[in-house]
N, C-alpha and C positions, 0 to 999 in steps of 0.2 A: 528427760523422760519422753518428751514428744517427738523430737527429732533425732537423727543419729541411726546407727545400725540396729540397735535394740530398742529404739523408740517406738511410740505408739504408731506413729504414721507408717512405720516399716513393718510393723507386725498386724495391724488391722487390715484384713482384706480391703482393698480400694473400693469395692463396690458397696461397702457400708459407710464410706465417708463422702458427705455431701460437700463440706467446705473446711478449709483450714485457713484461720485468720492468725498469721505469725505473730503481728503485733500484740493481739490480745491473748496469744496463747490459747486458742479455743478450737476445738475440733467439733463440727456439727455433723452429726450421724444422719443417715438417710430415714431412719425411724423418729427423727426429731430430738434425739438425745444430745445433750451437749457434754463435752469433756473440757474442763477448764482448768488450765494450768495457773497455780497459784504459788509464788514463792514463800517458802517457810521462813525466810528473812524479814518478812514484814506480817507478822500475826494478826494485825488488825484488818489485813484484807480478806481474812476468813469471816469476818463480823458481818453479819446480815445476809449471808448467802443461805440458799435453801437447796439442799442436795439429797439424793438417794443414797449415796456412798462416797468413800473417799479412798484414794490410794496414796500412802504417804511413804516416799521413796527416801531410803537412808535416814530413817527417823532419828536414830541415835547421834546423827551429826548435826541436827539442827541446833542452831545457836539460842533460839528462843523457844526450846522444845515445849516447856510447860504452857507457856502462854499461847503457842499456836495450837496445842493439843486442847486447850480448853476452849478455845474459839471454834474448833472443828467439832467438838462435842455438840455445841449449840447450833451448828449449821447443817449437820447430817440428820435431818429430820422428816424426810419425805418417803411416802411408800409404806408397805406394810412390814418390810423388814429391812432396816438400815443395815450397811456393812462398811466397816472401815478395814482397810488392808494396809499393813505397815511392813515394808521390806527393809532390812538393816542388817549391817553387821552390828552385833551387840557390843555395846559399851556400858559400864556400870553407872547409868544415869538412873535416877529414882523410878522414872516411868518405864523404862525397859526392865528393870527388875521387878516392877510390879506386874507388867504384862507377862513376863516369864512366870511369876508366881500364880497369876490368874489362869494361865495355860496349864498349869500343872495341878490346879485345886480340884479338878474333876467335874467342875460345874458346867463345862461346855460353852461358857460365856465367851471364852477366848480360845481359839485353836492355834497351836504353833506347828508349822510345818518347816523343816530343816533340810539342807542339803550341803555337800562340801564343795569347796573350790576344786577338789580333785575329782568329783562327780561331773564337773563341766569342763575338765582340762583339755578334752578334745576340742573344744570350741575357742580356746584360748591360743594366742600367739605362741609359737615354739620359744621365743625370746623371753615371754612372761612366764612360761613354765619353768624355765631355768633360774629366772629372777626370783620367784618366790622361794626357791629352795634355800636360799641364804637366811630366810626368817624361820626355818625349821628348828624347833627346840627354843625359840625365843618368846618372851612375853607377848611381844607384837604378833608373832607369827601364831600363837595359841588363839589370840583374839581375832585377827584377820582371815587365817586360814580355817581354823578350828571352831571359831564363834564361842569361845569360852569368855564368860563374863569374869574379868579380872577384878578382884577386889584391891584397889590401889592402897589401902591401909594394910593389907596383909602381904604385900610384896608379891612373891611368885604364887603364893596359894590362891587358888581360885575359890570363889564364894560360891559360884552356881555354875554349873556345867550345862549347856543347853542341848547335850546329846546323851543318847543312852549309851550303853556300853558297845553296841555294834553299828552306831552311826557317828560319823564325823561330819561336822557342818561348818560351813563358812559364812552362812547368813541365816536369818531367821525371818519367816514371815508370819505375821500375827494377823488373824482375822477375827474382828469382834463381831459377834452375832447380836 
């Protein structure tokens, strides 16, 4: 999330970055803000922190999802309006199903934004474009390309679809207000 072609260091304009500490996974911004990378594989590392917001990448893939989520809820507590942004390919985990439900309940507490792998296809390697075609029509393809939540107990039937009839999605971004 920090390094690499689509990492924060590559997408934040350099004039806004004061320092980057690779060992601590910290980016200090010129305005004094601190972006801190914390591995989801160690949920207790979220304990005791104080943050204005959090970005949770590939939330559905976290091994200790609920433990990490709970600790993040306690650490995102500064400022007038905290924000948690979670980007993920949806999987039928309790928290993901809950977030989808909260996004669809009309309260505005959780906002869900979606897009498809095909919407981003021009930015992906031609070999990848060909590679994903083998998953068309499969359960894995429905999950990874079209972002359907597949109910494992119902076989091929989907329990919840994260898209309207005119939008196909490959990931969901949840923003908790």
